[in-house]
N, C-alpha and C positions, 0 to 999 in steps of 0.2 A: 951870565950863564955861558959856558964854553960851547962853541959850535964846532970845534976841531978835535980837541982831545977826547979820548975815550972816557965815558961817564964812569967807568969802573975806577979810574984814577983821578978824574977831575973833581969829584966830590969826596969829602971824607966819609968813610964807612963807619957809621955810628953803631953802638951796640944794638943788635936786633935779635929778638927771641922769637923763633917760630911759634905761631899760635897767638902772638900779640896782634891785636888789630885785625885787619881784613885777612880772610883765609885765601891767600894767594901765594904763588911760588915767588919768593923774593928774587931768585935768579932771573926771572923774567923782567923785573924792573931794571936790572943791570945790563940787559941786552941793548937798551937805548944808548946810543953814543951822542945824541943831541946834535946830529949833523944838520938838521933843519929841512931835509928834503921832503918831509911830510907836510910842511906848513902850507904849501901851495895846493895840496889836495884836501885840506881841512876846510869844510864849509864855514864853520864859525870863525876861524882865523881869517879867511878870505873876506868875511863881512866886517869883523871888528878890528882886525890888525893888532889885536892884543896877544902878546906872547903867552899869557896864561890861558888863552882860549885856543891854543894849538896843542897837538898831541904831545910834543916834547915838553911843553910847558906843564901840561897836566901830569905827565909822568914824573917830572921834577917835583911837583907839588905832592903827589902821592908818596914818592920816596921820602921826602922831607917829613911828612906826617908819620909814616911808618917808623922812621929813624928817631922820631921824637924831637926833631929840630924845628918843627913847625906845628902850630896848633891847628886842629881841624875846625876852623872858625867859619863864620857865615860867608866870608869872602872866598875862601878855598872851596867850600861847598858849592857856591854859586858858579864858579868856573867849571867844576866837575858836572854840575847839573845841566849846564848849557851844552855839554857834549851830546851829539846825536847818536853816538856809538855806530856810525855808518861804516867805520873800519876802512875808510879810504886810505888812512895812514898806513895800514898794513900792506896794501898794494904798492904804495910809494916807497916803503921802507927797504933800504938795501941790506939792513942788518936782520931782517926777519922778526922784528919786534911783534909779539902777539898782544896787541893793545886790548883786544876784546877780553882776554883772560886777565887783564889788570883792572879795567874800568868796571866790569860786571861784579866781581867779588868786592871791590871797593865800595860800590854803590850798595851792595847787600850789607856791608858793614855799616854804612851810614844809616840805612834803614833800621838796622838792629839797635843802634844807639839812639836813634831818633825816629821811632815808628811813625809812619804816615808822611814822612818828609817828601818822598818821591811823588806823591799825589796831592801834596798840600795846595797846589794851585787849582785843583779841581773842586767843584762843589759836590754835594752829596749825590745828586742825580748822575753826574758824570762818573763818579767812583762806582756807584751801583751798576751803571751800564758796563763799565770797563771790566769789573771783576765778577759780577753776578750774571750778566746777560751775555756779553760778547763771547766768553769761553764756551758757550753752549750753542750748537747749531740750531736746535729746536727753539730755544728761548729767543735767539736773535731773529729767527724767521717770524716768530709770533709777535715780537716787538715791532717788526717792520710792517705788519699788516695795515695799520692806519696810514703809513707813508705810501704803501703800494696803492691803496684805495684812493688816496688823495691825488697821486700821480695819474692813475688810470682814468679817473673821473674828471680831471681838469681842476679839481679844487686846489691843488698845490699851485698851479699857475695863477689862479684867481687870488689866493692869499698873498702871493708875491706882488702881483700887479696892483692890488688894492692897498698894499701897505700893512695889511693885517698881520703879516709875518713879524713885523717890527714890534708887535705887542708881546712876543715871546721873550723870555730872558735871553741875554746875549749868549750864554753857554749853549742853549738849545738852538739858537739861530746858527751858531757855528757848526754844531753837529748836523743840522739840517742842510747846511751848505755843502757838506762833504758827501751827501747822499748822491749816488749816480742814478741814472734812469733805471729803475728796478724792473727786471724782466721776470717772466713766469718761472717758477721753480720746477725742476724736472720731477720732483716728488721723491721717490726712493728708488735708487738703482738696485738691481738684483745683487745678491751677495757674490755671484760668479757670473762674469761676462765672458763668453767664449771668444777665442781668437778667430779672426777672419783669415782664411787661407792657411798655409803651413804654419804650425805653432813655432814661434821663435823664442818665446820667453813666458814666464809666469810671474806676474807682479802684483803687489798689493798697493791700493790707492789710498793715500792719506787725504781726507776731504777738507780738513781744517774746520774753522767755526765761522768767523766773520766772513771770510771769502766765500764760503758755501752759501751763506744767506744773501750776500750782496751781489755776487757774481755767479749764480748757479750755472749759467750757460758755460762757464769756463770749466767747471768740474765735469759737466756733461761732455764737453768737447774733448777734454783730456781722456776720459774713458773711451770715447769713440775713436780717437786718433790712435790710442794704444791698441785697440782691437784691430783697426785698419792695418797696423804694422805687425800683425801676427802675435799679439800678446793676449794671453788669458789674464783677465783682470779680476782680482779678488778685492772685495770691499769689506773689510772686517767690521762686524757690528760691535758697538761698544767703544769705538775709538773716541778719544777726547781731545781737547785743546792741546797744542804742542807745549804750552807753558811759557811762551815768549812774553806775553803781556805781564805775567807775574814776575818772571825772572828779571826783565828789564826794569821793573819797578822795585826791585830789591826783595820781593817775596820769594826767596829761594826755596823754602820748605814746600810751599804750595806748588811751585814749578816742578819740584822733584816728585811730588805725589802724582802729578799728571803724567810725568815721564814714565814713572813706574807702571802706571795703569796702561799706557800705550805699549810698553814692552810686553806686558801680560797679554793684552788683546791681540797683538800682532804675532805672538808666539815666540818672542825673543828670549823668554825665560827658559826655553828648552835648549840645553847645551848643544843639541844636534839639529838646531833650527835650519832646515833646508827647504821649507815649504814654498818659499818664493825666491826669485832671483834678485829682486829689488823692491824697495818701498818707494813709491813715486809721490812727489809733491809738486804742486805748480805755483806755490807761494814762496818767494825768496826768504821772507822772514821766518816762516815755518821751517823751511829747509835748513836754514842756518842753525835754528834751535835744535832740530832733530839730529843734525850732525854734531851737535855739541853735547849730546846726552852723556857720553863717556866722560868728558871733562867735568861737567856739572855734577855727576853722580859718582865721582871716583872714590868717595868715602861712604857711599850708600850701600846697603845690603844687596841691591840689584845692580851693582856696578858692572858685573860681567854681562848681564843681560843688556844693559845700556850700550856697552861696547859692541855687542853683536848687532843690536838694532841700528845704531848710527853708521855702522860699516856698510849697511845695505841701502841707506837713504840716497836717492838720486833725484835731482830736479828733472822735470819732464824733458827740458831741452838737452840736458846733459845725457840722459838715458837714450833718447832718440838719436842723438848724434853718434853715440858709441854703438848703438844697435845698427845704425845705417837706415835712416828713414826712407820709406817708399815715396817716390816723387809724386806730389799732388798734381792734378791735371786741370782743374777749373781755374781760369785766370781771374786775378784781382787787379784790374788796371788802375792802380793808384800809386801816387808818390807817398812814401811813408818814412818815418824815422823811428829810432829806437832809443829809449832811455835805459841806462844800466841801473837796475835796482841795486842799492848798496849791498844788501845781504846776499845778492847773487854774484855780483862782480868782485866785491872786496872780501866778503866773508867766505864765499865758496869758490872764488877764482873762476867763475863761469862767465866768459865774455864772448867768445867767438861762436859758441854753440847755438844760441837763439838767433843770431844774425844769419848763420848758415842755413837754418831751417826756413827763415823768412825769405832768403834769397832763392830757395827752391820753388817758391810760388810763381807760376807764370804771370807775367804782366806787372808784378809788383816791383817798383823802383825804390830801393832803400837808400836814403841819403843820410849823411853823417849829421850828428847833433853836437853843437858846440857845448862844452862842459858836461858831456853826457855822464861823466864819472862823478859829478858833484851832486850831493844829496838834494832831493826836491823839498825836504823839510817835513816829510811824513814821520818816518822813524818810529813806527809803532804808535805810541800815544803822545809823542813829542809835540805834535801840532795842537794838542790840548794842554799840555803842561808848560810848553814854551811857545805860546802863540805868536809872540812878536818876531822871534827869529824864524819860526816856521813860515810866517807870512812873507818875509823878505826872500827866503829861499824859494818859496813857491812861485812868487812873482818873477824871480830871476829865471827859474826853469821855464815858465810859460813863455816868456819873451824869447828865450833861445829856441823853443819849439816853433813858435810862430815864424821866426826868422828863416826856418828851413823851407817854408812854403809847402810843407807836407799836408796831405789830406788826412793822414792817420798817424797816431802815435802808439807804439807798442811798448809795453814794459811788463816784467814778470813778477809783480808783487801787488797784493791788494791795497796796501797802504799807499803805494805810489800811484796806483790807478785813481784812488779817491782824491788824493792831494792834487795831482796834476789836472784831473777833470775839473775840480773846483776852481783852480786858478786859470785854466784855459777858458772858462766861461766869461772871463773879463776881456780876453783878447782874441780868442778864436773859438767861439761857442759851437760851431758846427763840426769840429774835428772829431773823428772817430777815435776814441781812446779805448784800447783793448789789450788783452793778453796775447802774446804771439800765437798761442795755441788756438785762440778763437779764429785768427786769420788762417791758420793751417787747416782747421776743420772746414772752414768755408771753402777752401780750395779743394779739399778732398771730396766734400759732399755736394758742392754746388749751391748750398743754402746760403745765400748772401745776407749779411746782417742788414737790419732796417736802415742803419746809418749810411749804407752805400747804395740804397735803392732810390 
């Protein structure tokens, strides 16, 4: 495989018919010049050292399959399945290769020719949870009632200490291990929250599904911080899952149905949609998906609405940074570090904004994290479908965090929060793991989290 010559000339261009195989722009494949600068940023390549587990190796495989020079056999599928789609390669690439726009449609193609492949490693309970429960805020909250009761009554602690937890199937033990300490849910926020002080913007808040059920305090803090910064906050009723769980699993049709529903609910189907200045999300995975609606739905009847919608999507840190956040006043006297969620840093190119917000907090010392740009192994449902690689990456991340000597770890995505919390239990169980917006709200309000008291 050439690492110096342009891929456009290094490989023979075989006959290719648009419409054959995966629905992707073939020109995007040709953007890769196989320079190899992406390899050091790729978590799976860093772990295995296998060229086929690197971004350029996978692009080579995909092109060979599209050109008909290579069969899409189990070996090729295995290398593509192992990809986290963290998109760190996009940040590292000097040629601007849009890797996400290659791997996603290719996986959708694999799911089309072999239905169920993306979730073949999951059992029936996990698949049911992933596609029938998690995409709904209400259903996820209801499903977590027993876990909440077990945590609050001490039954959870007792089952772990007594060994009774080991009687559960391994899949359920794994999912149990990912659960954070569940806090009380805020209930239902009003549809309109007024701005505090002079009104600076009118925004719509995207609540998400799993994030809202597992970390309700973060959605509450997001709404309150926006109000504190002079924003009128609209919370559209009827909003649904962003579609990321489905899209990353190859269920493109279901993902587009959810996207179309969100476009309708938020008002983007109106060609003159000017009701809000921005659509705010606090979950990196959701944000990357919402910002990708136009690409995913370019052949959908709601393509124009999708383009209007994702043009207004902003991560909370991105929006506050651009708005000019009001400085918080209550000190948080802790040493903290920050992990870059892949779909925030790499997919959305948001890196300095959350750090800048954290550095505004009086008393907070923000220290660097080694390999901060390397995926923690969560990657949506990856830690369920590829548990062995996810385990290695999770342990690697936890050791790097422990080495900072920090008292708190902040990151901007629900999957990262769950994965990192789980692995830190082994090496640093008392660390506060939270979203940056939780720290920001504590500094605005003076309401200190239990982990710091």
